[in-house]
Each structure stands twice: as C-alpha cells, then as structure tokens.
C-alpha angles and dihedrals in degrees: 000000000000111000097185102216119167104217092025128028118197119198107189110207135208136182110197096223095052102108131141122265131012141250112330144155112225100184112135108235091215094055100088094054094044100049098076089054091047090053090049092052091049092049088054093050093250093135099156092049089050090050092052092049092048091048091052102040113013110043122099125273108252097034092217133052130230119284127232109242141199122250092215142253139304107213124200114192114197129192112281111272118195100186126037127180134192094011112184134166126186145168113216105211092194095057100023090229123137115210135190120189132175141147125237129172091352096309126111112218124198129193120189123186132181138158109226118217088192100052097025093228137112108237125204123184122191118194139164132197091237125055124254096020103114116101133150146131119243125206139155132223134184140180088219125095098270147129128222123213136166120242126197091352094280108056129081112208120196112189124180152127133248124251133240128254135199091357095310109121121230113257104174133097121199142184134193120192127194119191121194115209111185126187107212127342126064130303119200136170142210126192093286109008140060122213132197126196133186096356124159092218139343134208117201121197123196128185131174135187141166134207090252114126100158140336088279102033124066098163098112123128108234095179092056092045096049093043091051093049094049093047093051094047093045089059091062131074121249089245091055093047091049094046094052092047095049094045093052093046094048091048086072104023098052094055091090126046121184129190117181095161136275139250140174089273088081088077092064127090112267093248091056091050091055090049093053104031096104093057102029138074103248111140091158091066089067088053089049092049091048093051093042089059091051089049090051093051092047089049098048106031124041134128110301097024133096116262120269111274133195094295096023107223094318101092117131098184140089088215108030124185109289087358092286084266136144106279101193102186088084114319103076091041090051090054087065100039093101097040102091100033092044092055099252100119093145089062090067092064095089090052092050089049091051093049091052089053091046088055087062099046089036091057088058090051093046091053099040099037104032104018087235139133122239122035140288141186129183133214101310142030137176142197090294091054094240110184108180121106113273143186096032140306093280091064110015109042092093117112098191103087094099093044091054092046089052088063088068090056089054093044089055089057095042092055094046108028089217104160095186089057090047091053088053096053098035094091089055092051090045093050092051090052095045090058090062094043084061099043110034113112132203114251112221104233105052100009090239118157111245143167117260131213098023141118141212101256115280103331127117120225125214095275097073101265142052095236111112144126127269106358112191094250092060093055091046092052091047092051088057094043094049093044091050092050090049092051092044094050090050092049091047094041094232143117101025093168092049089049092055091048089055092048091053094045093046090055089059098050116115110269127231108271134202114223130219092269091055091255129132104259116244094200139031089261124052095258100135099102091053098044110122096232109052093175098042115168094232118074092185096156089059090069085103089063097040135041086007122054098214087113115048139148094252106046102025106027094160092053090045089054089050092054088054090056089050093049092050091050092048094049132219103260115078138109119332099259092040090054087052091053090053090051091057092046095052090047088055087053089055095240103137096174095050089046092053093046088059091046086060088060092049092050093050124109090252092061105026121052121219091263088051096251113145117258112219076162109277107036119298126160099213095083090061091054094042091050092053090048090052092053088051092050089053090058103035138005128184134187143169109252123228123242088287087072089078111192092350105076097173133052127197116196117204123215093345095165106019113163125221086235087075102044096158128028150106142229129199129194106021115151127225135196114273095044105291136140116207137204121185137188126187136176130193089358095305130109111249099176146352127196115195120187119197120221097171107033096242123150114246143195116220118205130195113173108308093340121096130180127185124218135187105205131178123230110277094019128117135228122206120194135166096201095257 
C-alpha cells in the first residue's frame, strides 16, 4: 500500500504466508458421537436443541481460525516542506506502477513504486528534476515480535516471528530486508535507520519471506530467501527491473480490452467520479472498475502465491476483519468469479492448490468428525487449511465449503479443455463427492437425500436458528458436484460403478421448489415469508442461478421467475459483495437496466472507497471481483448445455444484459466455456460483430437475443458473426 504522503511516505507491507499460529488440527473429539443426536433433533424439528448440542459438542477447538497479519511498514521521512504544488498520485493499471509527483521549492519530485512478480521485490525509485535534491531517512516498524538492525550501512533488516492466536502457538519466522541504493550524495546509518542526503536519485529494494513451506511444513529459511532476492535485484538496473515487471504484468493484463464509452467525467479525480457516478454520465468508470479488479487479481493471486483472501494482500492489521481469512461460503469463490471469463486462468492456480491441500486436511476432518470417507471443509479456512466448523453453529455448521470450491476446479477444466489437468484434480472432485455419499440422510416426508446438519449461509429461519437439514443451496451445489464427477469420469474413462452411484444419488436430491409467494424456496419447507431477515445479505439459494446455470431463462423459466421474486424481496442495497452477487443474478435474468441500477449502488461512496477498494464495510476485496464478473455477465455468458444440446455442448450468449447506459462499445479477449475467446462490438445497443476463436475445437451455439446459430469450428480457427 502506497500512502503518498509528502513529508512522510508510508509503504505498508505484506507477505502472503505471514499468518498467526502454526499447523494444527481443530476437530472436536466429541463431534462424531454427537452428530447422530444432532440429526435426530433436526429431523424432529427441535432446531434450537440441535444448535445447543452442536455448539457444545461439534464446533472446532479452537472456535476461531488463525488471522492473516501484516509484516509492517517501511517509512520514508523527508525534509519538512511547507508549500507543495501540482501534487498528483496515480496507479497505472497497464504498468502496475504507482507514482507520486509534486513540486516544492522549485524542484519536481517523483516517486515510483512497483512490486515485481519476476524479481520478487518491491521497488521504489526517488528522482528529482535537479541534481542533489533527494534526502530522507528510512526506517521500518512492525506490530510483530521483531528486531530491526542495519547491515552493510545501507540495508535495514527486520527479523521476527509470528504470534499465536486462540491457543495455537506461533510457528513461523520471517525476515524483511530493505536495501537503499543512492546515486550521488551521502548514505549513513544508525542502529535501526538509513539516511540519504543530497542524492541525485535513489532506488529502494524490499523483500520479505517467512519460513512457511506448506500447511504442514514451517522449516523454510526466510533470511536466506530475502537476502538472495535482494542481492539478485540489486545487481540489475532500475530500467531492467521495471521492464521485466511491466512485461510480466502486461502479459496478463492486456489480454482483455474493454470500451464502454467515454465522457468528460474521465478528467476528474477517481474519488470525485465515485461521488458523482449515480447521477453522472461516466461509462468509462465501469471500464476502470472492471480493469481494476483484473489488476487486483493479477497482483494478489498468481502461480506460487497464496489465494486471494478477504482483504487480498492489502491488510494492515494484526487482527483484520473476519481474520482476513478464506470465507468459503461465498467470499473466496467470488474472488475468482472473473478469473476464467476475464482471461486470467493462471490466477486460479493458487486456489486450485489450496483446494488440493484442503482435500488432505479435510479427509482428516471427514474421518474424525463424521466417520466418513472423502473430504470436507466448512465455511472458513486459513493458511493452515483448517477444515472444522468455526465461529458457532449459526455460521459454521455448513459442510459445503469444499464442494463449492470444487466447482472452480471444474470451471478451470471447462474453460480450457485440458484433460491432463482434469486427471490431476479428479481425485479431489471424487473425494468431495464421496463424503456426501457417506453422509447424506433421508428426510422423512419425501424421502429425498439431504445434508444434515447444515444451514443456508448465514440466514436464520423462523425457528430461532439457522441450523436445519437440506437447504436449497446444498442440493444445488451437490447437483453440480455430482454432475461434474460424472462428466469427468466419462472423459477419463474411469470409475463406471462410482458414476452410476452418483447418477442414482443425484436423482434423489431435494429439487428446487417454488413457495407460496412465488419465490424460490430457501429451505426444504416454505419458511421464507416468516424468516426474521427478509433482506438478508446472502442469497445462497440463488447459487443455482449464479454462479451455476442450473436455473436459467431458457430451460427453467418458472424457476428463473421465482428467483426474480426472491431478488425483489431481498432488495438491491446491502453489503458490497452482496450487491455484487445481485448484479450477477440480474444479468443472468437478462435485465440490463436493473443490473445497471444495482451497479450504481456498488459504485457509490458507501460501497466503493476513494481508492476503489470495495467497502463491505469495512474493506473487503470480493466486491471488486464480483462487480467485474457482473459487468462480464452483462456482455457475455457461456454455459455447458445439457443432453438437449445435441452436438453443440456449449452455448455463448452475446450481449445478454446490455444496458442503455453503454449504447456503443467493444470488448476483446473474454473467454467462454468450451475453449473460446470472444471479441464483441456493438453500436446503438445492437451487436455489430462477434469474433470467436476456438482453442479446443469444440462445436458451439452462439445466441444473440432470440437468434441462435450453430458452428462446428476446428481448434485454432475463428468464427465471425453479426448476430443475424
């Protein structure tokens, strides 16, 4: 984080494996014996009694997980300046370089900052338009247990260890090194600071590392890692460091170009544009928001990193909101909604890696907590891949986190068609499904197979709790999980008996139901009208509409109409990420004007901070990603067709929810299921051209409004269509 002060610059630093605690197993030893009784109480409608039992015997020990934590701050103290002119700060999304410029006493000063994914260092360059004018004192500070020393007269070395949390002792060591490379002038040092005077320019390099190697291995050498990174970067010129950084960023960022139109509002500072968006004509701000989300995902989730959490990598606290963790009953999944369609498939790799690790710790939880095969995780996880239910029954007694995350593994295949990758993740998908084959129970009225105990995140029903059996979302997620395993086993020519078991079990899952008010039911029973929070932030039972496509306007029009009733009852104005979910749902319902009206809420000062971070409030990153996904869904949607699709297993829908606020525009580089890359142009609200490039050789049906056209296209070939 670059704060851009004049007399004092604060660079707030993070290392994405610096979390509290160490390896641990939070499964409650009493859980396995208590769960049958909890199921019995639920089946008898004794929901509060079940909640009390679950709270006493089933929840994790400890009841909370480990928080993500900051590594500290690099502080640059400059000579006092009374008068400053022409101050400007910017973040260039195309280069991923933050810049601060201003003039003082006739000198123009420039600060450039970037975090290089190539050299694994943060780079700061300080320059002036006159020689000998750069002077400052550099120091570091941290809330962690650490010491700061100076090495070789020009390098700050912060060495420390993480703390414990909730009774789990800290097990990590860390080091952050900051090297000052001045051109001209004098460099001097005290015990814990480095000063520069009268330099022509200065380059500052910062690297950080921890001893984390995996969720079960903390034997790394952070001092050696950080020292090696600094030494390698110090041997390169600033120009070379910058060039490598920009090239790697643009390799990903420039894949997608979006033009929704321009206006004079583009000349205003970003904060002013947010203030006035709802009542101004500023189509370009939606473009900016879309590309900013792509920038954030590139910056916080790429091969070799941890996945993007609740605050991404931009947390400045030892105890961030909700621990800065991975909340996997919506928020982590939302972080990755735009990844595939917005041509950032590589950014999903950290999520895939985490799910593979969760399948290991989750197998331990499945066996020790449920007495089941396969693997399970509940509504949160952390760096240590904890999988037991946390926080309390009202939030944590939901066994579907791993099943939902598994959908992202399937999506990654469906967008790429990479069978080698599918073979690698198939055991994870299979394990997630096996857990439910072992734990689903028969509900007494219709003999459907349902989850129990579970809940509809994080919503209370009329009986004083959220604990229940078989909420609609669970069955929807399971239909996807089972269908994906069935398809994968067919593609890989394996597990025929397992496949048939999934087919039979899937047929017995509770169906989607329409309640007496015309709404999609959230629970097995028609409780919606009596639920205490009629405008609850979660719309969990609309998973089937988005991100799934089980419910859609073509194949299930009655259910689609029921989701519209639900959305109207829930309302549009809620927390940041929940607004973003509603944007995606209304886009799936093809209502461009309603979708855009909700975008206005998301882009308002109450839900978007001046630096464009999403306001939950407080700060969460998921709304940024969900907002970008919603914009994508307005312009293009893709889905795998059922057996009724015949020889055309994938459909791409063009401009399904275009708003009149964006009458003319274009987008290049979106990706669609089935292995396609899509460019679109439109004018006066009408499609003028679509270019669809095949990367997998699948046949495809293109849809524009009521018009469809089917194409058989070879791998590497291109379709051009004007929607007629």
